[in-house]
MIFINU-852227 format. One record per residue (C-alpha): residue in one letter; z, x, y. Coordinates in pm, whole numbers, padded with zeros to 5 digits, always signed. Last residue first. Example, Ala and Ser with C-alpha at 12.3 -4.5 7.8 and 13.67 -1.06 7.14 Angstrom:
<rs>
S+00714+01367-00106A+00780+01230-00450
</rs>
This chain:
<rs>
Q+00953+01367+00691Q+01223+01572+00520T+01372+01839+00740C+01419+02215+00742G+01476+02312+01108S+01687+02612+01030P+01687+02705+00666P+01944+02526+00452S+02294+02673+00435C+02375+02908+00153S+02534+02882-00188S+02221+03028-00356D+02252+02791-00650I+02331+02492-00431L+02041+02566-00198S+01806+02606-00495R+01928+02275-00636R+01864+02094-00309L+01519+02245-00270S+01422+02163-00626L+01540+01804-00597E+01357+01754-00267V+01041+01922-00392W+01041+01700-00700L+01105+01382-00504N+00819+01451-00264Q+00587+01548-00548E+00666+01231-00739G+00598+01015-00435V+00267+01182-00356K+00122+01150-00705T-00240+01055-00616T-00329+01376-00434E-00465+01502-00104F-00268+01805+00008L-00204+01886+00373L-00063+02229+00460D+00077+02290+00808R+00130+02656+00890D+00363+02801+01157G+00644+02871+00910A+00580+02661+00601T+00511+02295+00682I+00426+02091+00371K+00239+01761+00384F+00151+01529+00094T-00142+01294+00144N-00225+00986-00066S-00053+00694+00109D+00016+00880+00432S+00194+01197+00551V+00450+01202+00272G+00709+01475+00303Y+00788+01836+00376S+00960+02035+00647C+01050+02394+00736I+00951+02561+00409Q+01013+02937+00422G+01339+02930+00223Y+01172+02706-00033P+00945+02992-00131F+00576+02937-00050S+00327+03083-00296E-00044+03153-00249L-00344+03204-00473A-00130+03191-00787E-00234+03392-01094A-00341+03221-01415E-00690+03112-01314G-00890+02824-01460Q-00820+02580-01176R-00727+02774-00866Y-00352+02778-00829L-00139+02701-00523S+00236+02757-00536V+00556+02580-00428C+00871+02785-00472T+01205+02836-00646A+01238+02566-00911A+00865+02502-00944V+00607+02273-00783G+00252+02380-00871L-00030+02232-00665W-00338+02287-00880L-00663+02316-00689K-00995+02136-00656Q-01268+02318-00470S-01352+02375-00102F-01035+02561-00013S-00848+02565+00319G-00893+02190+00368T-00674+02104+00074S-00732+01949-00267S-00502+01815-00535E-00429+01811-00908Y-00054+01820-00951L+00105+02082-01173T+00472+02087-01273C+00642+02423-01287G+00810+02583-01587F+00580+02881-01625G+00394+02956-01304S+00349+03329-01370W+00194+03264-01711Q+00331+03496-01976R+00606+03240-02043A+00357+03031-02242I+00317+03302-02507T+00694+03325-02561L+00716+02943-02552Y+00490+02912-02856A+00667+03190-03045T+01003+03018-02989M+00864+02679-03093S+00718+02824-03411D+01044+02999-03496R+01243+02675-03442R+01007+02480-03663S+01033+02739-03935Y+00756+02988-03997G+00690+03039-04368A+00315+03008-04344L+00193+03111-04001G-00125+03274-04135K-00251+02935-04256W-00227+02806-03899C-00442+03093-03776E-00706+02996-04031V-00674+02632-03919I-00718+02726-03553T-01030+02932-03634S-01178+02644-03835M-01107+02406-03547I-01287+02642-03310A-01590+02663-03544A-01599+02286-03591A-01585+02234-03215E-01870+02483-03167E-02084+02311-03428K-02014+01967-03282L-02090+02094-02932R-02410+02259-03056S-02530+01929-03199R-02445+01750-02880L-02635+02010-02680R-02940+01986-02908L-02944+01610-02867D-02909+01638-02491Q-03192+01895-02475E-03418+01665-02676V-03348+01379-02438K-03423+01603-02140Q-03756+01716-02290K-03859+01356-02347H-03778+01273-01987A-03974+01575-01863A-04273+01480-02080T-04270+01126-01948A-04249+01250-01589T-04539+01492-01644H-04761+01221-01797N-04691+00998-01500W-04780+01287-01266L-05104+01353-01454T-05210+00993-01399G-05123+01000-01032G-05291+01336-00971L-05618+01241-01141L-05837+01280-00830G-05638+01573-00709G-05308+01576-00533P-05448+01616-00181F-05745+01380-00245R-05972+01384+00064Q-05906+01741+00161P-06059+01800+00505C-06307+02085+00535G-06235+02356+00791Q-06085+02600+00550V-06200+02543+00197P-05933+02376-00003P-05680+02578-00197Q-05750+02588-00569T-05500+02386-00764A-05225+02562-00948P-05234+02492-01313L-05014+02210-01433L-04699+02222-01642A-04534+02501-01450P-04236+02624-01642P-03900+02461-01575A-03657+02660-01356C-03359+02752-01561P-03044+02541-01571P-02714+02727-01541M-02553+02735-01886L-02328+02477-02040L-02222+02587-02385R-01895+02768-02325A-01791+02519-02058E-01831+02232-02303V-01570+02377-02537M-01342+02444-02239H-01378+02082-02131G-01235+01968-02464P-00898+02135-02410F-00760+02224-02758L-00496+02055-02970E-00524+01682-02907D-00901+01710-02846L-00933+01880-03185P-00832+01576-03386P-00494+01574-03564C-00465+01725-03913P-00291+01528-04185S-00164+01767-04456H-00324+01714-04798T-00506+02048-04794S-00176+02210-04703F-00073+02428-04413D+00298+02493-04364G+00489+02264-04128I+00363+01946-03963V+00505+01951-03607S+00608+02313-03559Q+00320+02456-03764L+00065+02236-03590R+00190+02346-03246L+00186+02706-03353A-00179+02669-03454A-00265+02508-03119L-00081+02784-02933T-00281+03047-03122Q-00608+02874-03036L-00508+02849-02669D-00406+03213-02660E-00740+03315-02808E-00918+03107-02545C-00774+03311-02259P-00820+03167-01906W-00576+02881-01969D-00652+02569-01769R-00337+02348-01788E-00313+01973-01727R-00334+01785-02053E-00283+02003-02361T-00093+02292-02203L+00133+02079-01985N+00205+01849-02277T+00293+02153-02487V+00518+02287-02209Q+00702+01956-02176E+00760+01920-02549F+00891+02276-02582L+01136+02224-02297F+01263+01897-02449L+01309+02072-02786Y+01507+02347-02613E+01727+02074-02465I+01831+01989-02819S+02019+02316-02827D+01967+02606-03074V+01734+02807-02849S+01976+02779-02557I+01839+02673-02220A+01972+02895-01936D+01636+03071-01889A+01452+02747-01808D+01658+02670-01497L+01502+02416-01260L+01273+02218-01487C+01238+01878-01318Y+01141+01585-01540L+01249+01656-01897K+01186+01347-02102F+01328+01010-02205C+01045+00784-02318L+00998+00408-02280R+00714+00253-02478W+00369+00103-02431Q+00118-00010-02693S-00242+00051-02584D-00334+00276-02877S-00213+00005-03118D-00463-00247-02979P-00299-00580-02892E-00425-00556-02531K-00344-00874-02334A-00029-00968-02527S+00081-00605-02535L+00038-00582-02158N+00259-00887-02101E+00534-00756-02330F+00521-00413-02168R+00555-00574-01824T+00859-00766-01945L+01010-00445-02081I+00957-00275-01745D+01115-00566-01557A+01417-00553-01790I+01456-00183-01709I+01518-00253-01340T+01373+00027-01127S+01627+00205-00907G+01563+00549-01060G+01187+00526-01037V+01002+00552-01368A+00776+00853-01428R+00420+00796-01543E+00230+00814-01871W-00125+00773-02001H-00342+00795-02310A-00135+00701-02617N+00119+00502-02416Q+00403+00605-02190E+00636+00472-01923F+00868+00762-01845L+01243+00791-01800S+01388+01093-01623F+01563+01425-01674T+01667+01697-01427N+01769+02049-01523R+02109+02217-01480S+02233+02067-01804E+02602+01984-01828K+02543+01615-01905L+02298+01699-02185G+02505+01595-02487L+02242+01363-02634K+02444+01040-02594E+02588+01139-02256L+02247+01233-02116M+02104+00911-02260R+02374+00708-02087R+02299+00871-01752V+01925+00819-01796V+01981+00452-01882E+02196+00404-01571N+01934+00573-01351A+01662+00349-01496T+01847+00038-01383T+02045-00220-01580H+02062-00559-01401S+01921-00790-01669S+02157-00631-01919I+02112-00332-02147H+02235-00236-02493L+02084+00095-02596Q+01878+00190-02900C+01800+00559-02925S+01490+00738-03053G+01408+01057-03241P+01074+01156-03390G+01041+01457-03160P+01086+01443-02788Y+01277+01126-02675H+01222+00756-02736V+01424+00477-02573T+01459+00144-02754C+01622-00136-02553L+01847-00396-02712M+01924-00695-02493E+02263-00829-02385Q+02432-01163-02456R+02510-01485-02271G+02343-01697-02543M+02080-01839-02309L+02056-01491-02161V+01963-01349-02503Q+01674-01592-02543I+01560-01550-02183E+01542-01173-02232E+01336-01206-02550W+01082-01438-02385S+01049-01202-02089P+01222-01246-01757V+00986-01317-01463C+00873-00997-01300E+00957-00799-00986R+01320-00906-00979C+01528-00972-00669R+01864-00805-00708T+02148-00940-00916K+02473-00748-00948E+02746-00976-00806L+02547-01288-00901A+02567-01179-01265E+02948-01184-01264G+02956-01541-01131I+02691-01649-01379F+02889-01514-01676S+03208-01685-01552A+03023-02016-01499Y+02867-01995-01846N+03212-01953-01999D+03345-02238-01782M+03064-02462-01905E+03164-02383-02263S+03521-02486-02182E+03821-02259-02140P+03904-02409-01798F+03705-02716-01684Q+03461-02624-01410S+03547-02622-01037K+03513-02246-00990L+03139-02254-01063H+03078-02530-00806F+03259-02338-00532R+03049-02033-00619L+02729-02239-00596Y+02817-02382-00253K+02897-02033-00124L+02567-01903-00263V+02376-02199-00114A+02501-02107+00233P+02433-01735+00192G+02086-01769+00032P+02045-01745-00344Q+01988-01417-00534F+01713-01440-00792T+01666-01319-01152C+02000-01297-01331S+02140-01605-01151M+01824-01800-01230C+01852-01720-01601T+02214-01840-01604L+02120-02158-01413L+01856-02220-01679Q+02123-02189-01947W+02359-02414-01751Y+02091-02680-01725R+02023-02651-02099L+02395-02707-02157H+02347-03075-02068A+02102-03126-02354A+02335-02949-02597T+02610-03200-02522H+02947-03106-02374P+02902-03258-02025Q+02827-03614-02134P+02839-03833-01817T+02771-03536-01588C+02975-03527-01267S+02799-03210-01146T+02564-03004-01365Q+02247-03184-01246K+02339-03142-00879V+02422-02774-00920L+02085-02731-01091Q+01902-02909-00810C+02080-02698-00548Y+01985-02376-00728V+01629-02502-00763E+01610-02564-00387D+01758-02223-00305R+01481-02059-00508L+01205-02286-00374P+01169-02094-00047R+01041-01785-00239L+00730-01946-00383D+00573-01704-00634L+00900-01598-00798C+01036-01952-00786T+00721-02079-00956Q+00754-01808-01221L+01119-01897-01281V+01036-02264-01334G+00751-02177-01572Q+00965-01931-01766I+01234-02196-01811L+00978-02449-01931P+00830-02198-02176V+01181-02107-02304P+01307-02467-02356D+01167-02508-02708R+01226-02859-02845A+01246-03008-02497C+01467-03318-02461E+01715-03210-02192L+01476-02952-02048Q+01244-03232-01933Q+01486-03313-01651L+01445-02964-01510C+01067-02996-01524N+01090-03320-01320F+01305-03135-01067L+01040-02865-01048K+00771-03122-00970V+00975-03252-00674A+01009-02898-00536E+00636-02837-00590E+00557-03141-00377R+00777-03017-00094V+00634-02666-00119T+00285-02807-00074A+00049-02774-00369Y+00016-02449-00561G-00288-02235-00640K-00149-01928-00466G-00139-02122-00136S+00179-02275+00010H+00020-02579+00168N+00194-02710+00475Y+00464-02957+00566P+00749-02715+00615F+01049-02746+00382P+01388-02912+00427L+01632-02897+00135L+01707-03159-00134P+01340-03222-00197A+01199-03576-00189Y+01116-03830-00459L+01353-03709-00729P+01327-03881-01064S+01610-04089-01209Q+01839-03957-01480T+02094-03841-01224H+02370-03584-01198K+02572-03593-00878L+02540-03465-00520I+02278-03720-00409P+02510-03993-00541N+02728-03955-00230H+03042-04179-00234Q+03223-04026-00531Y+03113-03670-00466M+03238-03689-00107N+03565-03851-00218D+03622-03570-00463V+03573-03319-00180V+03822-03500+00043E+04080-03514-00235P+04032-03149-00327N+04118-03018+00022F+04072-02640+00013K+03692-02678-00003N+03693-02894+00309E+03469-02688+00540E+03247-02570+00256I+03215-02924+00123D+03117-03050+00468R+02846-02785+00499I+02707-02871+00157L+02713-03240+00257L+02508-03171+00569Q+02257-02967+00370T+02226-03238+00107P+02170-03504+00376T+01870-03305+00501E+01871-03110+00824V+01575-03096+01063P+01587-02817+01316A+01553-02935+01679K+01204-02966+01817T+01080-02738+02098D+00882-02518+01860I+00680-02814+01736V+00574-02903+02092K+00462-02545+02153Q+00269-02544+01826V+00081-02858+01932A-00008-02707+02270C-00115-02373+02129A-00336-02532+01862W-00497-02768+02114H-00566-02487+02359V-00709-02268+02081A-00945-02544+01968E-01064-02600+02323N-01126-02229+02372F-01336-02219+02055H-01565-02501+02161K-01759-02705+01904T-01455-02908+01804Y-01292-03005+01478L-00959-03159+01380R-00807-03165+01035Y-00506-03395+01058C-00265-03395+00763H-00050-03698+00710K+00274-03789+00535R+00524-03531+00663G+00287-03363+00905Y+00041-03077+00878V-00188-03006+01175T-00516-02830+01096I-00736-02669+01360S-01112-02639+01331W-01394-02465+01516Y-01727-02626+01432G-02060-02492+01305T-01975-02616+00955E-01981-02316+00721K-01976-02033+00975F-01713-02211+01186T-01496-02269+00879Q-01511-01898+00797K-01439-01795+01155D-01091-01942+01163P-00918-02186+01395W-00537-02195+01377I-00338-02371+01108V-00053-02569+01265S+00280-02658+01108C+00522-02950+01104L+00878-02887+00991N+01004-02863+01352T+00909-03224+01396L+00592-03396+01521V+00513-03757+01430L+00147-03800+01335T+00005-04127+01459G-00312-04316+01370L-00577-04563+01486R-00442-04663+01826R-00660-04940+01970A-00774-04885+02325G-00574-05064+02597R-00708-04844+02875E-01026-04667+02775S-01028-04331+02598S-01173-04468+02277S-01084-04550+01915Y-00750-04383+01952Y-00572-04077+01813D-00206-03990+01826L-00015-03658+01799S+00357-03718+01827D+00686-03661+02006Q+00626-03468+02328S+00280-03617+02361L-00064-03514+02236V-00351-03758+02273F-00669-03756+02067W-00971-03972+02152Y-01184-03991+01842C-01532-03861+01772R-01745-03990+01484Q-02028-03788+01337K-02350-03987+01313I-02442-04086+00963W-02624-03909+00678S-02493-03568+00789G-02199-03506+00559R-01907-03284+00655V-01775-03294+01011E-01454-03493+00981R-01185-03572+01236F-01393-03480+01539L-01219-03431+01873W-01238-03591+02218G-00960-03504+02460K-00596-03526+02555V-00320-03272+02605L+00033-03314+02741L+00076-03691+02762E+00428-03792+02859P+00323-03895+03211D+00137-04202+03078E-00105-04314+03353E-00438-04212+03193L-00347-04369+02863G-00286-04700+03036M+00058-04858+03057K+00061-05197+02892S+00164-05046+02559K+00445-04856+02728E+00575-05164+02906I+00567-05368+02589I+00760-05104+02396L+01027-05081+02666S+01054-05458+02693K+01107-05487+02323M+01365-05207+02328E+01568-05394+02590D+01547-05711+02382P+01685-05548+02071V+01447-05500+01772E+01518-05738+01484S+01222-05962+01565L+00991-05662+01559S+01089-05585+01203H+01323-05305+01109G+01335-05148+00759N+00961-05171+00722T+00834-05365+00428G+00794-05243+00069N+01022-05494-00103A+01294-05235-00158T+01298-05130+00202R+01086-04861+00364T+01202-04647+00650P+01020-04584+00974Q+01022-04229+01116S+01221-04212+01437L+01102-04182+01792T+01346-04189+02085V+01170-04273+02411E+01286-04140+02745L+00977-04183+02961P+00881-03882+03167G+00972-03879+03534R+00810-04078+03811G+00821-03953+04167N+00449-04004+04221R+00386-03684+04016T+00638-03580+03755L+00407-03503+03460D+00144-03346+03679E+00400-03102+03820K+00509-03001+03468N+00161-02904+03360R-00109-03113+03203L-00367-02966+02971E-00691-03166+02974F-00966-03175+02716S-01333-03252+02729E-01616-03377+02517E-01846-03593+02732E-01779-03962+02706E-01906-04160+02419K-02214-04379+02434E-02153-04674+02207G-02357-04696+01891Y-02118-04535+01647D-01809-04754+01620R-01930-05075+01784G-02273-05043+01633L-02129-04979+01292L-01908-05285+01325N-02202-05498+01438F-02407-05363+01149G-02136-05476+00907Q-02116-05822+01062R-02492-05858+01033C-02482-05747+00671C-02208-05997+00591L-02392-06280+00770F-02715-06202+00586W-02536-06198+00248C-02384-06537+00329F-02730-06673+00412G-02870-06534+00088Q-02592-06695-00112V-02652-07030+00058P-03025-07002-00006M-02948-06940-00378
</rs>
């Protein structure tokens, strides 16, 4: 026992000696020094020419070169540099005391002496000559620097910079902002002077491109470079160079993510369902753009010189390569390498079929907004096309075959051909639509992205009212008079006007609204029957008009308390509100709240009664339409709608500085008009011949210049308005066969 106690005493004493050596010495004052070119060459001595290379590891874990294997001239060079003091080394650019860690306050924070040279960032135990070097971070052009930020300063009281290297990451702290900025600038300047790092794969890709017309040389490259061929072993480093920093978005460094992706690729060979793995790889490539070329190179590697090329496990790589080619476009160098690989497959083989499909896809692929859906991946794995359902007014719908590259413009063109609307003078578009909301789809939008978004929304909201679909509808009504009553285009016109009436229009005449609702029921359902399903009132009649009939301007409430007698002049009033003012006030507030609740209940009851009365009137009108065909009902409906001066235009809710209230901005085939909500006549109209310029002023402002007037409209549908005005203006110029007005431009 005494021996054990003595040993424990010696260990504790040794530990305290180490702590005293590390933390007890008085450190020099924090400082830094930036040396210029003249300082580096003083006393006639130039900088040392030292070539630094990262050490390699052998199979037994030791360095590739021991000190005994170093040539004599290198030994002398290393000895001379170690003997040279830190103060005398002309290669040093910046030096100073910095903290490596500032969290935790139970021991004294430790400062280290950091030295920046042209090749590395080193830190020592002290600034004295012959001090022990504790660490080195070799600087290459792949290193990166994170500059000081205020958030870290607020949390720790220190300004920090972070230097990412291949194996190490230095987080350095200082109390002085200028010092942190100087260090960050100096390290970044050294990084910028480094030559680009090229991996062996990059060099081999370049050699293959240069010798692609010499098959013997290329075969020799594949034979003597296993990095180009299929492997069952894991990958420990990426095939392409990546910076040594964190990528954010919940991912590790890009280099680490590249190695993880290769492991995912190898799991495809034995996966029962490869779709989740494929989606995961594609999602990572979508989030981290630099990894796209890396995955292409990994797939080319795994489909080259395969021992069993015709197995289902090997075809999984080709299936993922097919999905990649339909989702991302590789860089120029990788694209040439990929095309050479596709042309080198066995003719008339399954791999050659995939190679032909991939080559055609690369000609059309643009960067996607979403990862392909489960259905799209399934059809791509079989080199097939998807089926897309497009609805149009009425119960009709069309199923079209689309690829991963089909745009909305292509679908619109095919729908026009299918429905016989190619000769129409009006403009049609696709719309994303659910039970409560819809919006137009841009012409260059990829349909596969829309279907993927629908699939994701359906998974989040399985409610039937939240189900989305694609609709083909009339977008820009430029010539309503030329539409024949017997054509399918007449159905599109009727659908647009009914939507305009139900959602965006304020009709001043309630009788017209009730008649239109009855005609709508007759056209959709037919003759009235007690067994006929009747939609709710809010789908037939504007609900705000029911409320407007009941809401009256509030009357002043009667006085609940008698007026108090004015105080006698000259005598101060001790209790201005009366002795019981507070108590009476509480009683008054309670009574007012109770009165408000009763008023709300009476209002709701009146709303229900009024809605029932309006619905009864609509049903009676519906009964009087017995015998009307669908075409007759639609004709009568549009006859009433044509009475409005702005028939055929699209309304956008907006506001402008000339009027204090909300307005409708109506964009029609011949002019742009302003309507006050609830009124049928336009306040002002601006024919396209008077419009000098138009366009988007900012994210929610649409600007029109008519003559010497500039009109700014605040709205949420700026892009649609701009496109509508442009289409209308172009069509009006074509119809009039005249040149555009002088100075008419699009902003």
